[in-house]
C-alpha positions in Angstrom: -41.8 -76.7 48.0 -39.2 -78.9 47.7 -38.4 -78.2 43.9 -39.0 -74.0 44.8 -36.1 -74.2 47.3 -33.9 -76.5 45.2 -34.8 -74.2 42.2 -33.8 -70.9 44.2 -31.1 -72.9 45.7 -29.7 -73.5 41.8 -30.0 -69.6 40.6 -28.4 -69.0 44.1 -25.3 -71.9 43.3 -25.5 -70.2 39.9 -25.2 -66.5 40.8 -22.1 -67.8 43.3 -20.3 -69.6 40.9 -20.7 -66.7 37.9 -19.5 -64.5 41.0 -16.5 -66.4 41.6 -15.5 -67.2 37.7 -15.7 -63.4 37.7 -13.3 -63.1 41.0 -11.0 -65.6 39.4 -11.2 -64.4 36.2 -10.2 -60.7 37.9 -7.5 -62.0 39.8 -5.8 -64.0 37.7 -5.8 -60.8 35.1 -5.1 -58.2 37.8 -1.8 -57.6 36.7 -2.6 -56.8 32.9 -5.7 -54.4 34.6 -3.1 -52.7 36.8 -0.5 -52.4 34.0 -3.0 -51.1 31.7 -4.1 -48.2 34.1 -0.6 -47.7 34.7 -0.2 -46.9 31.1 -3.6 -45.2 30.5 -2.5 -42.5 33.1 0.6 -42.7 31.6 -1.1 -41.8 27.8 -2.8 -39.1 29.7 0.0 -37.5 31.1 2.2 -37.7 28.5 -0.8 -36.0 26.4 -1.6 -33.5 28.8 2.3 -32.5 28.9 2.1 -32.8 25.0 -0.7 -30.2 24.7 0.8 -27.7 27.6 3.8 -27.9 25.6 1.5 -26.9 22.1 -0.3 -24.4 23.5 2.9 -22.7 24.9 4.7 -23.0 21.4 0.7 -21.6 20.2 1.0 -18.6 23.0 4.2 -17.8 21.7 3.5 -18.0 17.9 0.4 -16.1 18.6 2.8 -13.2 20.0 5.2 -13.2 17.6 2.1 -12.8 14.6 0.6 -10.0 16.9 4.0 -8.4 16.9 4.5 -9.1 13.2 1.0 -7.8 12.3 1.5 -4.7 14.9 4.6 -3.4 12.7 3.0 -4.2 9.3 -0.2 -1.8 10.7 1.8 0.8 11.8 4.5 0.5 8.2 1.0 0.6 6.0 -0.8 3.8 8.0 2.7 5.7 7.4 2.6 4.3 3.9 -1.4 5.6 3.8 -0.9 8.5 5.2 2.2 9.2 3.1 0.1 8.6 -0.1 -2.5 11.1 1.7 0.0 13.5 1.9 1.4 12.9 -1.7 -2.2 13.1 -3.2 -2.9 16.5 -1.2 0.1 17.4 -2.9 -1.0 16.7 -6.4 -4.0 18.2 -6.1 -2.7 21.3 -5.3 -0.2 21.2 -8.4 -3.3 20.7 -10.3 -5.1 23.5 -8.2 -2.1 25.6 -9.1 -1.9 24.4 -12.9 -5.6 25.7 -13.4 -4.6 29.3 -12.2 -1.6 29.1 -14.1 -4.0 27.9 -17.3 -6.3 31.1 -16.2 -3.5 33.3 -15.7 -1.7 32.4 -18.8 -4.9 32.3 -20.9 -7.1 35.1 -19.4 -9.5 35.2 -22.7 -9.8 31.5 -22.4 -13.3 30.7 -21.0 -13.3 29.0 -17.9 -14.8 26.0 -18.3 -11.7 25.2 -21.0 -9.8 26.0 -17.7 -11.5 23.7 -15.7 -11.7 21.1 -18.1 -8.4 20.9 -18.6 -7.9 20.8 -14.7 -10.6 18.0 -14.5 -8.9 15.7 -17.3 -5.7 16.1 -15.0 -8.0 14.9 -12.2 -8.9 11.9 -13.9 -5.4 11.0 -15.1 -4.3 11.6 -11.7 -7.0 9.5 -10.4 -6.3 6.8 -12.9 -2.8 6.5 -12.0 -3.5 6.4 -7.9 -6.1 4.0 -8.5 -4.4 1.2 -10.8 -4.1 -2.0 -9.4 -0.9 -3.1 -10.7 2.5 -1.4 -10.9 2.8 -1.3 -15.0 -0.9 0.1 -15.5 0.3 2.9 -12.7 3.6 3.7 -14.3 1.3 4.2 -17.4 -0.7 6.7 -16.1 1.9 8.2 -14.7 3.4 9.1 -17.9 0.3 9.9 -19.2 -0.2 12.3 -16.6 3.1 13.6 -16.8 3.3 14.3 -20.3 -0.4 16.2 -20.0 1.2 18.7 -17.5 4.2 19.4 -19.3 2.2 19.9 -22.7 0.1 22.6 -20.4 3.3 24.0 -19.2 4.8 24.2 -23.0 1.6 25.8 -24.3 1.7 28.6 -20.9 5.1 28.9 -21.7 4.6 29.4 -25.8 1.6 32.0 -25.2 3.1 33.9 -22.7 6.4 34.6 -24.8 4.0 35.0 -27.5 6.1 32.7 -29.6 3.1 30.7 -30.7 -0.2 32.8 -32.4 -2.3 30.3 -30.8 -4.5 31.7 -28.6 -6.0 28.6 -27.1 -3.5 25.4 -25.5 -3.9 23.9 -28.8 -1.8 20.9 -27.6 -3.2 20.4 -24.6 -6.2 20.4 -25.9 -5.2 17.7 -28.6 -3.8 15.4 -25.8 -7.4 15.6 -24.3 -9.2 15.2 -27.3 -6.7 11.5 -27.3 
């Protein structure tokens, strides 16, 4: 029994020795642990301040982007509305062109007037849908040339300066 008591005593002594050693280590390193704790708190506060400052900067940047986006969107809507008005004016002009052809060439089959009108619409749509400015300008020049030719043919026919019964120059442009 004595050996069990000795054995338990040795375990308890070992336990106390470990605790004493741990206590001595903590006492010896208390200043360093306190310093590390303060450094950690300071680092966390510094990080929180930086995050708050960055958050405020991001909110400001987002606000500026929203303002810029809203103004760009407003300008784009205005441009689109103007484009729609311009397109409507082009279509109205093409309708007047068709009526002009029908009035100038009363003997002309309606299908020919519609074909000329349709060709002008195709040129208009090609111009309108062109993605780069060079293509847009090319199609615009084709439309202008076509419409000028149609008007010139109608004018010559009304002045009876030509014996042609058809708008031949216009029809040649369509065939190209």
